[in-house]
Each structure stands twice: as C-alpha cells, then as structure tokens.
C-alpha positions in Angstrom: -0.1 0.0 -0.1 1.4 3.3 -0.9 2.1 5.9 2.1 0.0 8.9 2.5 1.5 12.2 1.5 3.4 13.5 4.3 3.6 17.2 5.3 6.9 17.5 4.2 6.0 16.3 0.7 3.0 18.8 0.6 5.3 21.6 1.7 7.8 20.7 -0.8 5.1 21.0 -3.7 4.1 24.4 -2.1 7.8 25.6 -2.2 8.1 24.6 -5.9 4.6 26.4 -6.6 6.2 29.6 -4.9 9.2 29.6 -6.7 7.2 29.1 -10.2 5.0 32.1 -9.1 8.0 34.1 -8.6 9.5 33.3 -12.1 6.1 33.8 -13.5 5.8 37.2 -11.9 9.1 38.0 -13.4 8.1 37.0 -16.9 10.5 34.2 -17.2 9.1 31.3 -19.6 5.6 32.4 -18.8 3.9 29.5 -20.9 5.9 26.7 -19.6 5.7 27.9 -16.1 2.0 28.3 -16.2 1.8 24.7 -17.4 4.0 23.2 -14.8 2.2 25.3 -12.1 -1.2 23.9 -13.2 0.3 20.5 -13.3 1.8 20.8 -9.8 -1.4 22.3 -8.4 -3.6 19.8 -9.7 -1.4 16.8 -8.6 -1.3 18.3 -5.0 -5.3 18.4 -5.2 -5.4 14.9 -6.3 -3.0 13.7 -3.5 -5.2 15.4 -0.9 -8.3 13.6 -2.4 -6.6 10.3 -2.7 -5.6 10.7 1.1 -9.1 11.7 2.1 -10.4 8.6 0.1 -8.0 6.2 1.8 -9.0 7.5 5.1 -12.6 7.1 4.3 -12.0 3.4 3.2 -10.0 2.8 6.2 -12.9 4.2 8.4 -15.6 2.1 6.6 -13.5 -1.0 7.0 -13.1 -0.5 10.7 -16.8 0.2 11.0 -17.5 -2.9 9.3 -15.1 -4.9 11.4 -17.1 -3.6 14.5 -20.4 -4.7 13.4 
C-alpha cells in the first residue's frame, strides 16, 4: 500500500509552486511555467483527494469490522 503524502512532501510542492509563481511574475518562460504550475497544483489537489478517500475506506472497513 502506498504511503499517504507527508506534510514534508506537501510543503515541498508548495515551495516549488512558490518559486514558479516568482518566475512567472518576473516574466520568465511564462507559458511553460503556467503549464507546470497547473500540473503541480492539480497533482497536489489529487494527492489530498486520494488521502481523503483512503481515510474514508479505512474508516468504513473499521466500522464494518466492529459490526
């Protein structure tokens, strides 16, 4: 089973997004940075959704075991 994203992993993604936003504000490689920014943001969103789904599945399995 894959481990849930750690706080360190999420903060690493946030750090990368922050740097990309700085480059974007400076006008460096705007189209490429926008694409990468969107990809990282979407990946982080999906990681949170997967973690929430795993937690829900675990809770439902636990509830099933208790009955």
